[in-house]
Backbone of each chain as nested JSON, in Angstrom:
{
  "chains": [
    {"id": "A", "residues": [
      {"number": 1, "name": "MET", "atoms": {"N": [87.093, 35.954, 152.485], "CA": [88.003, 35.211, 151.998], "C": [88.466, 35.644, 150.599]}},
      {"number": 2, "name": "SER", "atoms": {"N": [87.874, 36.982, 150.097], "CA": [88.292, 37.377, 148.912], "C": [89.279, 38.671, 149.088]}},
      {"number": 3, "name": "GLU", "atoms": {"N": [89.397, 38.9, 150.46], "CA": [90.344, 40.041, 150.911], "C": [91.961, 39.762, 150.37]}},
      {"number": 4, "name": "ARG", "atoms": {"N": [92.35, 40.764, 150.045], "CA": [93.859, 40.587, 149.451], "C": [94.774, 40.873, 150.561]}},
      {"number": 5, "name": "GLU", "atoms": {"N": [94.168, 41.489, 151.686], "CA": [95.49, 41.598, 152.833], "C": [94.569, 41.866, 154.313]}},
      {"number": 6, "name": "THR", "atoms": {"N": [95.038, 41.249, 155.146], "CA": [94.633, 41.0, 156.617], "C": [95.634, 41.874, 157.022]}},
      {"number": 7, "name": "ASN", "atoms": {"N": [95.609, 41.666, 158.729], "CA": [96.654, 42.271, 159.65], "C": [98.013, 41.426, 159.36]}},
      {"number": 8, "name": "ALA", "atoms": {"N": [97.959, 40.092, 159.372], "CA": [99.2, 38.99, 159.234], "C": [99.401, 38.606, 158.029]}},
      {"number": 9, "name": "LEU", "atoms": {"N": [98.384, 38.682, 156.967], "CA": [98.597, 38.227, 155.684], "C": [98.686, 39.242, 154.688]}},
      {"number": 10, "name": "ILE", "atoms": {"N": [99.243, 38.588, 153.382], "CA": [99.152, 39.653, 152.252], "C": [99.033, 38.308, 151.092]}},
      {"number": 11, "name": "GLY", "atoms": {"N": [98.232, 39.066, 150.097], "CA": [97.877, 38.059, 148.797], "C": [99.142, 38.438, 148.158]}},
      {"number": 12, "name": "SER", "atoms": {"N": [99.777, 37.142, 147.339], "CA": [100.518, 37.215, 146.238], "C": [100.317, 38.056, 145.016]}},
      {"number": 13, "name": "ASP", "atoms": {"N": [99.111, 38.368, 144.988], "CA": [98.72, 39.223, 143.755], "C": [98.757, 40.693, 144.335]}},
      {"number": 14, "name": "LYS", "atoms": {"N": [98.713, 40.946, 145.647], "CA": [99.031, 42.273, 145.956], "C": [100.705, 42.795, 146.098]}},
      {"number": 15, "name": "VAL", "atoms": {"N": [101.404, 41.632, 146.419], "CA": [102.808, 41.57, 146.501], "C": [103.378, 41.972, 145.028]}},
      {"number": 16, "name": "ASP", "atoms": {"N": [102.867, 41.144, 144.08], "CA": [103.243, 41.388, 143.054], "C": [103.397, 42.695, 142.05]}},
      {"number": 17, "name": "GLY", "atoms": {"N": [104.328, 43.314, 141.749], "CA": [104.149, 44.787, 141.1], "C": [104.316, 45.726, 141.872]}},
      {"number": 18, "name": "THR", "atoms": {"N": [104.242, 45.433, 143.518], "CA": [104.444, 46.685, 144.365], "C": [105.731, 47.013, 144.145]}},
      {"number": 19, "name": "ALA", "atoms": {"N": [106.039, 48.604, 144.142], "CA": [107.321, 49.314, 143.759], "C": [108.279, 49.046, 145.189]}},
      {"number": 20, "name": "VAL", "atoms": {"N": [109.589, 49.014, 144.725], "CA": [110.55, 49.037, 145.614], "C": [111.26, 49.946, 145.93]}},
      {"number": 21, "name": "TYR", "atoms": {"N": [111.404, 50.408, 147.243], "CA": [112.735, 51.725, 147.399], "C": [113.898, 51.241, 147.878]}},
      {"number": 22, "name": "GLY", "atoms": {"N": [114.806, 51.943, 147.698], "CA": [116.178, 51.648, 148.197], "C": [116.478, 52.45, 149.748]}},
      {"number": 23, "name": "ALA", "atoms": {"N": [117.624, 52.321, 150.303], "CA": [117.787, 52.514, 151.539], "C": [117.929, 54.387, 151.277]}},
      {"number": 24, "name": "ASP", "atoms": {"N": [117.961, 54.636, 149.927], "CA": [118.007, 56.211, 149.838], "C": [116.709, 56.753, 149.654]}},
      {"number": 25, "name": "GLN", "atoms": {"N": [115.514, 55.874, 149.921], "CA": [114.161, 56.174, 149.502], "C": [113.898, 56.513, 148.021]}},
      {"number": 26, "name": "LYS", "atoms": {"N": [114.826, 56.288, 147.285], "CA": [114.726, 56.528, 145.935], "C": [114.051, 54.757, 145.251]}},
      {"number": 27, "name": "LYS", "atoms": {"N": [113.189, 54.961, 144.488], "CA": [112.672, 53.897, 143.635], "C": [113.643, 52.923, 143.028]}},
      {"number": 28, "name": "ILE", "atoms": {"N": [113.873, 51.989, 143.368], "CA": [114.587, 50.977, 142.756], "C": [114.094, 50.29, 141.652]}},
      {"number": 29, "name": "GLY", "atoms": {"N": [112.795, 49.745, 141.817], "CA": [112.132, 48.933, 141.067], "C": [110.826, 48.081, 141.417]}},
      {"number": 30, "name": "SER", "atoms": {"N": [110.507, 46.774, 141.099], "CA": [109.167, 46.682, 141.675], "C": [109.397, 45.158, 141.76]}},
      {"number": 31, "name": "VAL", "atoms": {"N": [108.432, 44.36, 142.813], "CA": [108.702, 43.192, 142.962], "C": [108.069, 42.323, 141.474]}},
      {"number": 32, "name": "GLU", "atoms": {"N": [108.898, 41.472, 141.211], "CA": [108.26, 40.949, 139.591], "C": [107.751, 39.79, 140.665]}},
      {"number": 33, "name": "ARG", "atoms": {"N": [107.8, 38.916, 141.351], "CA": [107.304, 37.763, 141.664], "C": [107.807, 37.209, 142.934]}},
      {"number": 34, "name": "VAL", "atoms": {"N": [107.319, 36.434, 143.929], "CA": [107.892, 35.853, 144.802], "C": [107.879, 34.167, 144.515]}},
      {"number": 35, "name": "MET", "atoms": {"N": [109.335, 33.808, 145.03], "CA": [109.596, 32.335, 144.786], "C": [109.13, 31.637, 145.648]}},
      {"number": 36, "name": "ILE", "atoms": {"N": [108.131, 30.263, 145.627], "CA": [107.546, 29.902, 146.701], "C": [108.147, 28.399, 146.643]}},
      {"number": 37, "name": "ASP", "atoms": {"N": [108.738, 27.719, 147.797], "CA": [109.416, 26.546, 147.936], "C": [108.188, 25.53, 147.91]}},
      {"number": 38, "name": "LYS", "atoms": {"N": [108.21, 24.538, 146.758], "CA": [106.923, 23.908, 146.525], "C": [106.717, 22.984, 147.723]}},
      {"number": 39, "name": "LEU", "atoms": {"N": [107.373, 22.269, 148.459], "CA": [107.261, 21.396, 149.391], "C": [106.579, 22.016, 150.809]}},
      {"number": 40, "name": "SER", "atoms": {"N": [107.488, 22.939, 151.201], "CA": [107.347, 23.72, 152.274], "C": [106.387, 24.915, 152.082]}},
      {"number": 41, "name": "GLY", "atoms": {"N": [106.001, 25.313, 151.004], "CA": [105.204, 26.448, 150.837], "C": [105.922, 28.147, 151.642]}},
      {"number": 42, "name": "LYS", "atoms": {"N": [107.155, 28.036, 151.83], "CA": [107.774, 29.167, 152.223], "C": [108.326, 29.816, 151.148]}},
      {"number": 43, "name": "VAL", "atoms": {"N": [108.107, 31.193, 151.236], "CA": [108.677, 32.346, 150.245], "C": [110.383, 31.904, 150.184]}},
      {"number": 44, "name": "ALA", "atoms": {"N": [110.927, 31.389, 149.232], "CA": [112.461, 31.49, 149.143], "C": [113.195, 32.768, 149.204]}},
      {"number": 45, "name": "TYR", "atoms": {"N": [112.425, 33.269, 148.255], "CA": [113.022, 34.925, 147.976], "C": [112.055, 35.913, 147.088]}},
      {"number": 46, "name": "ALA", "atoms": {"N": [112.248, 36.921, 147.054], "CA": [111.264, 37.726, 146.051], "C": [112.417, 38.4, 145.126]}},
      {"number": 47, "name": "VAL", "atoms": {"N": [111.855, 38.37, 143.625], "CA": [112.485, 38.786, 142.599], "C": [112.095, 40.162, 142.633]}},
      {"number": 48, "name": "ILE", "atoms": {"N": [113.216, 41.156, 142.516], "CA": [113.207, 42.454, 142.376], "C": [113.421, 42.839, 140.754]}},
      {"number": 49, "name": "SER", "atoms": {"N": [112.651, 43.241, 139.858], "CA": [113.334, 43.965, 138.764], "C": [113.336, 45.361, 138.637]}},
      {"number": 50, "name": "TYR", "atoms": {"N": [114.491, 45.456, 137.698], "CA": [114.897, 47.066, 137.926], "C": [115.644, 47.145, 136.499]}},
      {"number": 51, "name": "GLY", "atoms": {"N": [115.41, 48.496, 136.211], "CA": [116.046, 48.777, 135.042], "C": [115.55, 48.507, 133.608]}},
      {"number": 52, "name": "GLY", "atoms": {"N": [115.784, 48.853, 132.544], "CA": [115.151, 48.258, 131.435], "C": [114.078, 49.352, 130.885]}},
      {"number": 53, "name": "PHE", "atoms": {"N": [113.198, 49.018, 130.001], "CA": [112.561, 50.017, 129.134], "C": [111.343, 49.054, 128.448]}},
      {"number": 54, "name": "LEU", "atoms": {"N": [110.106, 49.175, 128.908], "CA": [108.925, 48.508, 128.357], "C": [109.294, 47.18, 128.421]}},
      {"number": 55, "name": "GLY", "atoms": {"N": [109.879, 46.796, 129.451], "CA": [110.059, 45.273, 129.596], "C": [111.397, 44.664, 129.092]}},
      {"number": 56, "name": "MET", "atoms": {"N": [112.16, 45.501, 128.284], "CA": [113.331, 44.982, 127.76], "C": [114.451, 45.672, 128.401]}},
      {"number": 57, "name": "GLY", "atoms": {"N": [115.329, 44.663, 128.567], "CA": [116.779, 44.993, 129.253], "C": [116.665, 44.934, 130.777]}},
      {"number": 58, "name": "GLU", "atoms": {"N": [115.326, 44.453, 131.042], "CA": [115.189, 44.577, 132.739], "C": [116.247, 43.695, 133.519]}},
      {"number": 59, "name": "ASP", "atoms": {"N": [116.519, 43.805, 134.547], "CA": [117.579, 42.889, 135.301], "C": [117.016, 42.358, 136.506]}},
      {"number": 60, "name": "HIS", "atoms": {"N": [117.059, 41.472, 136.919], "CA": [116.516, 40.814, 138.111], "C": [117.365, 40.508, 139.4]}},
      {"number": 61, "name": "ASN", "atoms": {"N": [117.038, 40.718, 140.238], "CA": [118.018, 40.633, 141.59], "C": [116.801, 40.03, 142.942]}},
      {"number": 62, "name": "PRO", "atoms": {"N": [117.335, 38.695, 143.232], "CA": [116.468, 37.892, 144.095], "C": [116.932, 38.608, 145.902]}},
      {"number": 63, "name": "THR", "atoms": {"N": [116.074, 38.728, 146.611], "CA": [116.04, 39.11, 147.845], "C": [115.324, 38.437, 148.863]}},
      {"number": 64, "name": "PRO", "atoms": {"N": [115.829, 37.991, 150.277], "CA": [114.884, 37.317, 150.86], "C": [113.8, 38.189, 151.386]}},
      {"number": 65, "name": "TRP", "atoms": {"N": [112.743, 37.481, 151.62], "CA": [111.106, 37.958, 151.818], "C": [111.768, 38.992, 153.466]}},
      {"number": 66, "name": "SER", "atoms": {"N": [112.504, 38.506, 154.205], "CA": [112.587, 39.169, 155.153], "C": [113.327, 40.714, 155.079]}},
      {"number": 67, "name": "ASN", "atoms": {"N": [113.794, 40.841, 153.991], "CA": [114.6, 42.04, 153.611], "C": [113.571, 43.183, 153.327]}},
      {"number": 68, "name": "LEU", "atoms": {"N": [112.341, 42.784, 152.805], "CA": [111.198, 43.499, 152.203], "C": [110.22, 44.184, 153.444]}},
      {"number": 69, "name": "LYS", "atoms": {"N": [110.494, 45.496, 153.933], "CA": [109.868, 46.139, 154.806], "C": [108.751, 47.077, 153.957]}},
      {"number": 70, "name": "TYR", "atoms": {"N": [107.593, 46.796, 154.292], "CA": [106.66, 47.509, 153.761], "C": [106.739, 49.041, 154.531]}},
      {"number": 71, "name": "ASP", "atoms": {"N": [106.588, 50.147, 153.397], "CA": [106.461, 51.17, 154.199], "C": [105.332, 51.967, 153.788]}},
      {"number": 72, "name": "THR", "atoms": {"N": [104.487, 52.473, 154.762], "CA": [103.077, 52.859, 154.205], "C": [103.302, 54.433, 153.61]}},
      {"number": 73, "name": "ASN", "atoms": {"N": [104.332, 55.083, 154.09], "CA": [104.409, 56.486, 153.431], "C": [104.731, 56.401, 151.924]}},
      {"number": 74, "name": "LEU", "atoms": {"N": [105.829, 55.15, 151.605], "CA": [106.499, 55.383, 150.623], "C": [105.343, 54.521, 149.527]}},
      {"number": 75, "name": "GLY", "atoms": {"N": [104.411, 53.931, 150.352], "CA": [103.42, 52.868, 149.542], "C": [104.18, 51.911, 148.739]}},
      {"number": 76, "name": "GLY", "atoms": {"N": [105.298, 51.204, 149.309], "CA": [106.021, 50.429, 148.61], "C": [106.974, 49.53, 149.737]}},
      {"number": 77, "name": "TYR", "atoms": {"N": [107.588, 48.544, 149.292], "CA": [108.731, 47.854, 149.97], "C": [109.91, 49.032, 149.842]}},
      {"number": 78, "name": "LEU", "atoms": {"N": [110.552, 48.933, 151.174], "CA": [111.901, 49.44, 151.406], "C": [112.904, 48.416, 151.648]}},
      {"number": 79, "name": "VAL", "atoms": {"N": [113.87, 48.286, 151.054], "CA": [114.715, 47.746, 151.276], "C": [116.191, 48.361, 151.405]}},
      {"number": 80, "name": "ASN", "atoms": {"N": [117.185, 47.366, 152.166], "CA": [118.276, 48.245, 152.663], "C": [119.575, 47.934, 151.942]}},
      {"number": 81, "name": "LEU", "atoms": {"N": [119.357, 48.501, 150.686], "CA": [120.472, 48.586, 149.604], "C": [119.889, 49.585, 148.323]}},
      {"number": 82, "name": "THR", "atoms": {"N": [120.956, 50.188, 147.773], "CA": [120.818, 51.196, 146.884], "C": [120.664, 50.849, 145.439]}},
      {"number": 83, "name": "LYS", "atoms": {"N": [119.935, 51.408, 144.949], "CA": [120.195, 50.873, 143.155], "C": [121.563, 50.943, 142.747]}},
      {"number": 84, "name": "ASP", "atoms": {"N": [122.439, 51.562, 143.08], "CA": [123.917, 51.547, 142.573], "C": [124.412, 50.116, 143.269]}},
      {"number": 85, "name": "GLN", "atoms": {"N": [124.2, 49.744, 144.319], "CA": [124.486, 48.463, 144.926], "C": [123.932, 47.277, 144.232]}},
      {"number": 86, "name": "LEU", "atoms": {"N": [122.548, 47.59, 144.296], "CA": [121.767, 46.567, 143.193], "C": [122.537, 46.142, 141.798]}},
      {"number": 87, "name": "GLU", "atoms": {"N": [122.952, 47.535, 140.906], "CA": [123.232, 47.362, 139.606], "C": [124.884, 46.579, 139.589]}},
      {"number": 88, "name": "LYS", "atoms": {"N": [125.496, 46.907, 141.113], "CA": [126.591, 46.153, 140.746], "C": [126.885, 44.815, 141.217]}},
      {"number": 89, "name": "ALA", "atoms": {"N": [125.772, 44.187, 141.738], "CA": [125.592, 43.036, 142.408], "C": [125.89, 42.028, 141.356]}},
      {"number": 90, "name": "PRO", "atoms": {"N": [126.458, 40.88, 141.963], "CA": [126.871, 39.692, 140.593], "C": [125.495, 39.209, 140.357]}},
      {"number": 91, "name": "LYS", "atoms": {"N": [125.43, 38.926, 138.912], "CA": [124.41, 38.145, 138.511], "C": [124.366, 37.085, 138.233]}}
    ]},
    {"id": "B", "residues": [
      {"number": 1, "name": "MET", "atoms": {"N": [117.608, 34.145, 137.232], "CA": [116.492, 34.79, 138.153], "C": [115.272, 35.116, 137.482]}},
      {"number": 2, "name": "SER", "atoms": {"N": [115.076, 35.248, 136.083], "CA": [113.825, 35.715, 135.483], "C": [112.959, 34.589, 135.358]}},
      {"number": 3, "name": "GLU", "atoms": {"N": [113.587, 33.193, 135.699], "CA": [112.748, 31.779, 135.403], "C": [111.55, 32.037, 136.372]}},
      {"number": 4, "name": "ARG", "atoms": {"N": [110.433, 31.37, 136.094], "CA": [109.127, 31.542, 137.003], "C": [108.912, 30.028, 137.543]}},
      {"number": 5, "name": "GLU", "atoms": {"N": [109.935, 29.218, 137.555], "CA": [109.704, 27.837, 138.106], "C": [111.181, 27.455, 137.982]}},
      {"number": 6, "name": "THR", "atoms": {"N": [111.468, 26.326, 138.99], "CA": [112.74, 25.548, 139.002], "C": [112.156, 24.236, 139.884]}},
      {"number": 7, "name": "ASN", "atoms": {"N": [113.018, 23.282, 139.59], "CA": [112.605, 22.02, 140.343], "C": [111.96, 22.173, 141.673]}},
      {"number": 8, "name": "ALA", "atoms": {"N": [112.428, 22.962, 142.732], "CA": [112.015, 23.295, 143.736], "C": [110.879, 24.355, 144.25]}},
      {"number": 9, "name": "LEU", "atoms": {"N": [111.18, 25.187, 143.309], "CA": [110.518, 26.506, 143.713], "C": [109.413, 27.065, 142.541]}},
      {"number": 10, "name": "ILE", "atoms": {"N": [108.165, 27.719, 142.88], "CA": [107.642, 28.286, 141.823], "C": [107.304, 29.45, 142.016]}},
      {"number": 11, "name": "GLY", "atoms": {"N": [107.15, 30.449, 141.274], "CA": [106.711, 31.774, 141.414], "C": [105.328, 31.921, 141.293]}},
      {"number": 12, "name": "SER", "atoms": {"N": [105.04, 33.185, 142.269], "CA": [103.802, 33.361, 142.687], "C": [102.841, 33.829, 141.369]}},
      {"number": 13, "name": "ASP", "atoms": {"N": [103.454, 34.37, 140.429], "CA": [102.844, 34.729, 139.073], "C": [102.444, 33.465, 138.288]}},
      {"number": 14, "name": "LYS", "atoms": {"N": [102.844, 32.485, 138.732], "CA": [102.805, 31.06, 137.783], "C": [101.953, 30.442, 138.928]}},
      {"number": 15, "name": "VAL", "atoms": {"N": [101.638, 30.565, 139.989], "CA": [100.798, 29.828, 140.738], "C": [98.998, 30.501, 140.427]}},
      {"number": 16, "name": "ASP", "atoms": {"N": [98.991, 31.685, 140.709], "CA": [98.023, 32.669, 140.463], "C": [97.419, 32.372, 139.134]}},
      {"number": 17, "name": "GLY", "atoms": {"N": [96.033, 31.984, 139.245], "CA": [95.244, 31.587, 137.914], "C": [95.382, 30.287, 137.294]}},
      {"number": 18, "name": "THR", "atoms": {"N": [96.415, 29.308, 138.211], "CA": [96.188, 28.255, 137.621], "C": [94.902, 27.139, 137.958]}},
      {"number": 19, "name": "ALA", "atoms": {"N": [94.568, 26.556, 136.885], "CA": [93.265, 25.523, 137.132], "C": [93.485, 24.659, 138.226]}},
      {"number": 20, "name": "VAL", "atoms": {"N": [92.352, 24.393, 138.759], "CA": [92.329, 23.519, 139.936], "C": [91.174, 22.37, 139.818]}},
      {"number": 21, "name": "TYR", "atoms": {"N": [91.81, 21.169, 139.753], "CA": [90.839, 20.215, 139.614], "C": [90.576, 19.348, 140.89]}},
      {"number": 22, "name": "GLY", "atoms": {"N": [89.178, 18.874, 140.857], "CA": [88.732, 18.255, 142.19], "C": [89.112, 16.574, 142.338]}},
      {"number": 23, "name": "ALA", "atoms": {"N": [88.823, 15.952, 143.146], "CA": [88.999, 14.504, 143.227], "C": [88.79, 13.7, 142.323]}},
      {"number": 24, "name": "ASP", "atoms": {"N": [87.638, 14.139, 141.466], "CA": [86.972, 13.363, 140.119], "C": [87.682, 13.895, 139.289]}},
      {"number": 25, "name": "GLN", "atoms": {"N": [88.735, 14.945, 139.062], "CA": [89.551, 15.145, 137.908], "C": [88.586, 16.238, 137.277]}},
      {"number": 26, "name": "LYS", "atoms": {"N": [87.627, 16.465, 137.69], "CA": [86.734, 17.415, 136.765], "C": [87.254, 19.085, 137.421]}},
      {"number": 27, "name": "LYS", "atoms": {"N": [87.259, 20.092, 136.699], "CA": [87.601, 21.259, 137.053], "C": [86.946, 21.969, 137.865]}},
      {"number": 28, "name": "ILE", "atoms": {"N": [87.468, 22.37, 139.065], "CA": [86.515, 23.147, 140.242], "C": [86.653, 24.669, 139.948]}},
      {"number": 29, "name": "GLY", "atoms": {"N": [87.563, 25.127, 139.616], "CA": [88.178, 26.584, 139.379], "C": [89.594, 26.764, 139.375]}},
      {"number": 30, "name": "SER", "atoms": {"N": [89.846, 28.002, 139.943], "CA": [91.34, 28.373, 139.819], "C": [92.085, 28.837, 141.131]}},
      {"number": 31, "name": "VAL", "atoms": {"N": [93.262, 29.054, 140.989], "CA": [93.679, 29.626, 142.121], "C": [93.757, 31.178, 142.201]}},
      {"number": 32, "name": "GLU", "atoms": {"N": [93.253, 31.9, 142.975], "CA": [92.996, 33.238, 142.971], "C": [94.369, 33.743, 143.429]}},
      {"number": 33, "name": "ARG", "atoms": {"N": [94.918, 33.614, 144.481], "CA": [96.154, 33.993, 144.939], "C": [96.433, 33.052, 146.235]}},
      {"number": 34, "name": "VAL", "atoms": {"N": [97.773, 33.188, 146.614], "CA": [98.118, 32.58, 147.948], "C": [98.299, 33.649, 148.636]}},
      {"number": 35, "name": "MET", "atoms": {"N": [98.13, 33.225, 150.059], "CA": [98.018, 34.397, 151.352], "C": [99.393, 33.899, 152.35]}},
      {"number": 36, "name": "ILE", "atoms": {"N": [100.078, 35.234, 152.085], "CA": [101.717, 34.81, 152.597], "C": [101.704, 35.65, 154.093]}},
      {"number": 37, "name": "ASP", "atoms": {"N": [101.875, 34.962, 154.733], "CA": [102.371, 35.379, 156.366], "C": [103.626, 36.547, 156.334]}},
      {"number": 38, "name": "LYS", "atoms": {"N": [103.143, 37.475, 156.464], "CA": [103.838, 38.81, 156.334], "C": [105.356, 38.649, 157.122]}},
      {"number": 39, "name": "LEU", "atoms": {"N": [105.18, 38.102, 158.434], "CA": [106.436, 38.045, 159.187], "C": [107.1, 36.562, 158.737]}},
      {"number": 40, "name": "SER", "atoms": {"N": [106.534, 35.276, 158.716], "CA": [107.327, 34.139, 158.481], "C": [107.699, 34.217, 156.821]}},
      {"number": 41, "name": "GLY", "atoms": {"N": [106.945, 34.386, 156.085], "CA": [106.909, 34.551, 154.381], "C": [106.515, 33.021, 154.28]}},
      {"number": 42, "name": "LYS", "atoms": {"N": [105.695, 32.576, 155.03], "CA": [105.134, 31.328, 154.801], "C": [103.851, 31.391, 154.159]}},
      {"number": 43, "name": "VAL", "atoms": {"N": [103.413, 30.49, 153.309], "CA": [102.053, 30.567, 152.746], "C": [100.929, 30.045, 153.369]}},
      {"number": 44, "name": "ALA", "atoms": {"N": [100.13, 31.02, 154.148], "CA": [99.025, 30.423, 155.034], "C": [98.24, 29.504, 154.308]}},
      {"number": 45, "name": "TYR", "atoms": {"N": [97.457, 30.186, 153.218], "CA": [96.59, 29.047, 152.408], "C": [96.444, 29.742, 150.796]}},
      {"number": 46, "name": "ALA", "atoms": {"N": [96.068, 28.857, 149.931], "CA": [95.767, 29.295, 149.048], "C": [94.199, 29.527, 148.813]}},
      {"number": 47, "name": "VAL", "atoms": {"N": [93.746, 30.859, 148.291], "CA": [92.404, 30.921, 147.856], "C": [92.223, 30.35, 146.379]}},
      {"number": 48, "name": "ILE", "atoms": {"N": [91.004, 29.667, 146.676], "CA": [90.532, 28.826, 145.05], "C": [89.239, 29.957, 144.851]}},
      {"number": 49, "name": "SER", "atoms": {"N": [89.212, 30.383, 143.812], "CA": [87.87, 30.802, 143.189], "C": [86.959, 29.963, 142.227]}},
      {"number": 50, "name": "TYR", "atoms": {"N": [85.874, 29.92, 142.467], "CA": [85.01, 29.041, 141.687], "C": [83.592, 29.593, 141.477]}},
      {"number": 51, "name": "GLY", "atoms": {"N": [82.901, 28.91, 140.744], "CA": [81.58, 29.286, 140.324], "C": [81.561, 30.772, 139.677]}},
      {"number": 52, "name": "GLY", "atoms": {"N": [80.392, 31.441, 139.506], "CA": [80.321, 32.691, 139.155], "C": [80.477, 32.729, 137.535]}},
      {"number": 53, "name": "PHE", "atoms": {"N": [80.356, 33.917, 137.032], "CA": [80.468, 34.233, 135.684], "C": [81.009, 35.551, 135.607]}},
      {"number": 54, "name": "LEU", "atoms": {"N": [82.149, 35.937, 134.64], "CA": [82.497, 36.915, 134.577], "C": [82.978, 37.812, 135.3]}},
      {"number": 55, "name": "GLY", "atoms": {"N": [83.339, 37.03, 136.493], "CA": [83.934, 37.591, 137.911], "C": [82.747, 37.978, 138.76]}},
      {"number": 56, "name": "MET", "atoms": {"N": [81.485, 37.81, 138.365], "CA": [80.305, 37.991, 139.428], "C": [79.708, 36.798, 140.039]}},
      {"number": 57, "name": "GLY", "atoms": {"N": [79.723, 36.705, 141.138], "CA": [78.869, 35.547, 141.641], "C": [79.857, 34.78, 142.24]}},
      {"number": 58, "name": "GLU", "atoms": {"N": [81.246, 35.13, 142.207], "CA": [82.328, 33.849, 142.716], "C": [82.401, 33.849, 144.1]}},
      {"number": 59, "name": "ASP", "atoms": {"N": [82.8, 32.086, 144.641], "CA": [82.863, 32.168, 145.91], "C": [84.322, 31.852, 145.983]}},
      {"number": 60, "name": "HIS", "atoms": {"N": [84.883, 32.036, 147.199], "CA": [86.227, 31.638, 147.391], "C": [86.367, 30.717, 148.288]}},
      {"number": 61, "name": "ASN", "atoms": {"N": [87.526, 29.711, 148.517], "CA": [87.52, 28.497, 149.572], "C": [89.077, 28.704, 149.828]}},
      {"number": 62, "name": "PRO", "atoms": {"N": [89.41, 28.854, 150.995], "CA": [90.828, 28.55, 151.561], "C": [91.116, 27.123, 151.483]}},
      {"number": 63, "name": "THR", "atoms": {"N": [92.413, 27.059, 150.952], "CA": [92.94, 25.556, 151.177], "C": [94.407, 25.662, 151.312]}},
      {"number": 64, "name": "PRO", "atoms": {"N": [94.87, 24.478, 152.398], "CA": [96.131, 24.701, 152.698], "C": [96.937, 24.244, 151.412]}},
      {"number": 65, "name": "TRP", "atoms": {"N": [98.353, 25.121, 151.409], "CA": [99.24, 25.091, 150.472], "C": [99.381, 23.587, 150.036]}},
      {"number": 66, "name": "SER", "atoms": {"N": [99.368, 22.544, 151.138], "CA": [100.128, 21.307, 151.321], "C": [98.967, 20.532, 150.581]}},
      {"number": 67, "name": "ASN", "atoms": {"N": [97.735, 20.823, 150.232], "CA": [96.736, 20.343, 149.817], "C": [96.65, 20.47, 148.061]}},
      {"number": 68, "name": "LEU", "atoms": {"N": [97.348, 21.357, 147.496], "CA": [97.783, 21.464, 146.225], "C": [98.614, 20.643, 145.484]}},
      {"number": 69, "name": "LYS", "atoms": {"N": [98.3, 19.656, 144.665], "CA": [99.151, 18.877, 144.34], "C": [99.261, 19.18, 142.646]}},
      {"number": 70, "name": "TYR", "atoms": {"N": [100.44, 19.504, 142.131], "CA": [100.416, 19.565, 140.787], "C": [100.329, 18.49, 140.003]}},
      {"number": 71, "name": "ASP", "atoms": {"N": [99.353, 18.549, 138.941], "CA": [99.305, 17.143, 138.322], "C": [99.738, 17.647, 136.719]}},
      {"number": 72, "name": "THR", "atoms": {"N": [100.397, 17.101, 136.425], "CA": [101.36, 17.539, 134.929], "C": [100.08, 17.071, 133.823]}},
      {"number": 73, "name": "ASN", "atoms": {"N": [99.54, 15.743, 134.137], "CA": [98.573, 15.582, 132.943], "C": [97.636, 16.388, 132.791]}},
      {"number": 74, "name": "LEU", "atoms": {"N": [96.896, 16.995, 133.882], "CA": [95.733, 17.922, 133.904], "C": [96.15, 19.212, 133.521]}},
      {"number": 75, "name": "GLY", "atoms": {"N": [97.425, 19.437, 134.169], "CA": [98.113, 20.98, 133.815], "C": [97.505, 21.785, 134.852]}},
      {"number": 76, "name": "GLY", "atoms": {"N": [97.081, 21.467, 136.213], "CA": [96.641, 22.211, 136.971], "C": [96.738, 21.511, 138.404]}},
      {"number": 77, "name": "TYR", "atoms": {"N": [96.302, 21.985, 139.466], "CA": [96.35, 21.61, 140.774], "C": [95.231, 20.758, 140.892]}},
      {"number": 78, "name": "LEU", "atoms": {"N": [95.418, 19.397, 141.714], "CA": [94.418, 18.438, 142.164], "C": [94.053, 18.671, 143.548]}},
      {"number": 79, "name": "VAL", "atoms": {"N": [93.084, 18.488, 143.648], "CA": [92.565, 18.668, 145.288], "C": [91.935, 17.79, 145.619]}},
      {"number": 80, "name": "ASN", "atoms": {"N": [91.737, 17.162, 146.889], "CA": [91.378, 16.143, 147.648], "C": [89.781, 16.323, 147.94]}},
      {"number": 81, "name": "LEU", "atoms": {"N": [89.156, 17.204, 147.01], "CA": [87.714, 17.313, 147.518], "C": [87.31, 17.653, 145.952]}},
      {"number": 82, "name": "THR", "atoms": {"N": [85.65, 17.508, 145.905], "CA": [84.901, 17.603, 144.749], "C": [84.322, 19.149, 144.636]}},
      {"number": 83, "name": "LYS", "atoms": {"N": [83.922, 19.411, 143.627], "CA": [82.963, 20.683, 143.45], "C": [81.831, 20.717, 144.384]}},
      {"number": 84, "name": "ASP", "atoms": {"N": [81.431, 19.47, 144.77], "CA": [80.055, 19.323, 145.269], "C": [80.356, 19.612, 146.721]}},
      {"number": 85, "name": "GLN", "atoms": {"N": [81.562, 18.975, 147.277], "CA": [81.925, 19.187, 148.625], "C": [82.367, 20.816, 148.746]}},
      {"number": 86, "name": "LEU", "atoms": {"N": [82.965, 21.326, 147.959], "CA": [83.703, 22.853, 147.75], "C": [82.077, 23.795, 148.326]}},
      {"number": 87, "name": "GLU", "atoms": {"N": [81.157, 23.577, 147.435], "CA": [79.953, 24.259, 147.46], "C": [79.208, 24.017, 148.595]}},
      {"number": 88, "name": "LYS", "atoms": {"N": [79.334, 22.992, 149.225], "CA": [78.77, 22.658, 150.536], "C": [79.663, 23.158, 151.812]}},
      {"number": 89, "name": "ALA", "atoms": {"N": [80.892, 23.688, 151.412], "CA": [81.62, 24.03, 152.768], "C": [81.08, 25.259, 153.403]}},
      {"number": 90, "name": "PRO", "atoms": {"N": [81.216, 25.37, 154.517], "CA": [80.924, 26.718, 155.279], "C": [81.539, 27.795, 154.831]}},
      {"number": 91, "name": "LYS", "atoms": {"N": [81.18, 28.924, 154.697], "CA": [81.854, 30.1, 154.02], "C": [81.815, 31.249, 155.077]}}
    ]}
  ]
}
């Protein structure tokens, strides 16, 4: 019960802070947190933080949980967009 | 997007570490993490850690997400069991 990951499940504390890579395999940012629906217990979306320096000027972008594909080679989540697209997304 | 809580949603980083109180309103432990189903994005269960000292000798108990009811007066989750029941639960 103290495991942070099984085949089917992953712990919230292991997801938070994990690096996120864009479609071009360049690092975009990291998972800041996942937002959980209080009633259903379903993850509504993950918040990716990107840009900024030492916590200042960071931007945040919500992405559906299903968009995060863990890539064992990269050691992080691969999402189907680039940093450029992320920065141009409406905030 | 940088909010950790809305009316309907709560951030994983806000859930982790939150105190858990038993049916008798006494503190049982705290939420160590929630375990998320990788495919569906649904919280399978929350892991409550209890007992121990300075991180040693802690025990862990899984509880369904739906069992955690946030109590604004207590400032933590209220679950329908006591510390005694928790300690006697099969591990």
